[in-house]
N, C-alpha and C positions, 0 to 999 in steps of 0.2 A: 765298526758297528754296522756298516753298510751290508757286510756279509751276513751278520745275524738277521738283519731286517730282510735280506733277501730270502732267508730260510722261512721267515713268517710269511712272506708274500707267496712263496711257492706252496707252502702247506694250506694256506687259506684262500688261495686264488682259484676262480672258476674258469680261468683262461690261461693260455700260455703266457710266459713272462719273458719279455725281451727288454734289453736296455740296462738291465742291472744284473749283476752276478747273483746266482742263487746257489752256488756251490762254493763252499770256503776254499781259499787257496787258489783261485783261478787267475788272480792278478788283474781282474777287470774292475776291482773296487779297491778302496783304501780303508782296511779295517782299523788303521791307526787314527783315522779322522773321527773325531768326536761328533756326536749328532745333538742337535738342539730341536726339541719338539715343541711347537707352539700350536695353539688352538684350543677349543673348548675342552675342559677337563674330562667331560663325560666320554670323550674320544681318546684323549691322550693317555689316561690312566689305563684302559684296557689295552692300548698299544704297547705301553711300557711292560705291562704284565705279560702279554704274549711274547715279548722279546726276551724277557727274563726267563720265562718257562720254556721257550723254544731253545734258548742257549743251554739251559740246564739239560733238557731232554735230548736234543739232537747233537749237541757238541760236547755234552758231559762236562761242562765247565762250572765253576763256582761263581755265584752271582751275589753281590751285595746290593741291596735295594734300600735307599734312604728315603724316607718321607716322613712328614710331621704328623700325618693322620693315619690311623690304624687301617690295614687292609682287611675289609669285611668279607670279601668273596673273591674268587678267581674266575676268569672266563670260563664259560660253559664247555669249551672244547678241552679243557684240562680238569677233568673231574675223575672220581674214582681212583683206581690203582695208579693210572698214569700221574695223577696230581700228587699222590703220596711219593712216588719215586722222584718227581721234579723237586718237590719241596726240600728234600734231603740236601740239595745242592744250593738253595737259595736261602740267604739269611736277610730277614727284614729287620732293619734298624730304624727307630723312631726318635731321632733328636728333635726336640722342642724348639731350640733356638738356634740362631747362627753360630753362636759360640760352641754349642754342643756339636753341630753338624761338622765344624772345622776340626774340632778335637777328634771326633770319630774317624774322619778321614785321614788326619794326620797320624793316628794311632796304627794305621795299616802297615807302617813300616816295621812295626814290632812283630808282625806275623812271620816275617822272613826267617829268624832264627828258629822257629818252630817247625815241626815235622809235618804239620797239617797242610793241606791244599791252599793255594793262593787264589785270590779272585781273579777272573778273566773278563768281568764285566761289572762296571760301577755305574749304578743308576741313581740319579737324584730326581725324585718325582715332586714337583711343586716348589721350585727354587724361589719363586716369587714370595711365597709365604715366610722365607727366612730373610729375605733382603728388603722387602717392601710391604709385607703383610701387617696384620693388626699388632703383632708382637714387636714390629719394628717401625711403628708409626712415628716415633720421635726422630727417625733418620731424615736427613735432608736428602734430595735427589742426588747430590754428589756423593754423600755417604752411602747411599743405596748402590750407586754404580761401583764405588770402591769394594763394597762388600760383595757384589756380584763378581768383580774381577778376582778378589782374593779366593773365592770358593773355586772358580773354574781354573784359575791358575794352580791351586793346590791339587785339584782333581787331576789336571794335566801332568803335573810333575809326579804325583803318586802313581798314575797309570804308566808313565814311562819308567819309574823305578820298578814297579811290578813286572812290567814286560822284560826289563833286563834280568830279574831274578827268575821268572818263569822260563826264559830262554836258556839260563844257565842250568835249571833243573832239567829242562828237556835234553840238553847236550849229555847229561849224565845217565840218562835212561838208555834202555836197550836200543841200539842203532838199528835193529830190524823192525822197529815200530813204523807205523804209517807216518810218513814225513808230512803229509798234508795235514793230518790230525794234530801232529805236534806243533805245526805252524800255527794252527788255529788256537790251540790251547796255551801257547806261549805268548800270545797278544793281549794285552788288557785294554779294553775299550771303555768309552764313557758315553753315557747318554743322559742329557739334562732336559727336563720339561720346564718351561716358563710361560706363564699366562700374564700378559700385561693387563694393568688396571682397566685400559680402555678396550680390551678384547671384545669384539663384537660390535664395536661402534665406528671404528675408522676404516676397517677393511684391510686386506693384506698389503696394499701398497704402504700403509702407514708403518708396517713392521719395520720397514728399511730404516726409518728416521728415529726409531725408539732408541735412546741412549743406552739403556741397559742391554737390549738386544744387540746393539753394536759391539758392546764390550764382550758379551758371550760368544759372538761369532769369531772373535780373534782366535779363540781356542777351539770352538766347535764348528767345524767347516762344512757340515752337511745339515741342511734345514729341512725338517719334516713339518709341513703345515696342512691344515684341512680347512676347506671352504664348504658351505652348504650350497647344494644345487637346487635351486628353486624349481626348475622344470624337470619333469621325470615322472615315471610311474611310481616309484618308491617314495613314501613320505619321508623316510629317514635315509637320504642319499647324500653322500659326500664326495667331494674330489679331494684326494690325498696326493700331495705333491712332494717330491724330493728335489731340492736344489742345492747348489752350493759348489764351491771350487773343491771340496774334498770328495766329490762324486765322480768317479772316473768311469762313466758308463760306456764311453765309446772306446775305452782301452788306452787312449793316448794321453789323458789327463791334461790336455791343452785347452779344452773348452768347457765352459759351465753348462751342465745339462739341466733339463727340467723334465723329470719323469712323473707320470700321472696314472693314477688308479681310480676307478669308480669303487666307492665302499658303500655297501648296503647293510643296515642293521636289520637282521631277520627277526621274526616274530619270537623266535625261541631264544633271542639274546646273542646270537653268534654274529660274527662280522665277516662279509664276503667281500674279497678284494678282486677286482676284475681290471686288468690292464686295459687301457684305452689309448686311442690316438690323441694327438695334440687338440686341445679344446680352445675354442675362441674365448678370449677374456671376457667378452660381453655376454656370455651365456652363464657366467658365474656371478653369484652374489655372496656376500660375507654373511656368515652365520649371525643371525640376530637374536634368536631364542635357542639357547643351548638345550640339546636333547640328552637326557640321561640314558646311558648304555646300561642295560641290565646284565650283570655278570652271571646271574644264576636264576 
């Protein structure tokens, strides 16, 4: 997933990007590492949509996007003819319950015998609504953790299964095709967003001790988080961070990295990513009042 996010950052960045690969197949990142997106939903949903649209437009891969709530609009950067072309490769699925989500993911195995294209990106937007939302209010904390583990384990196994099948299909294709593109299209990635109930109250350090997040991170080894920056010229300014053992920013995969971008919500609704140097922790404050990102 990190390679797809690298493409998002390259396209919408106002500065040069260092520390994370922006070209697929470079070996500087681990596309097989799933990503966990945490933070305000007003930021996480546009980020997931940008990832889906970028994967469809730049890598020409099929995307499955699972979410309990209807997508009303797309980021303003993908409108007009470009939007129509991208949407041909994205399938939005709206399971209402945990059971429906599990059934939809499990049914992906049935796609293999068919001649149609297989997905190379699986996105679950708003996992918390399935495992501990209003529809799951009767679950105990232990049951919620088990439900979260069930979902991500199934996603992980399904992605591995699809990767195997995508690879087999790629081997049967014309050997003269671009090998880098084949490598990208034969890898199935996973992105999951999860917003804890206490989001915006305890700060990023509290993320580490959340039991459900700890379960999710066993399978999703790249963490994407956002924090509100109180000081600055822009009223809607965020610090976007990538962390986790699945992030091989230095190319050796031996040390955990922390990569950061300044993200500004422009007046026209677009998001601008600007790479920044390491920021002192005392300059950052946790988001207290969520800001809704306007998609159009």
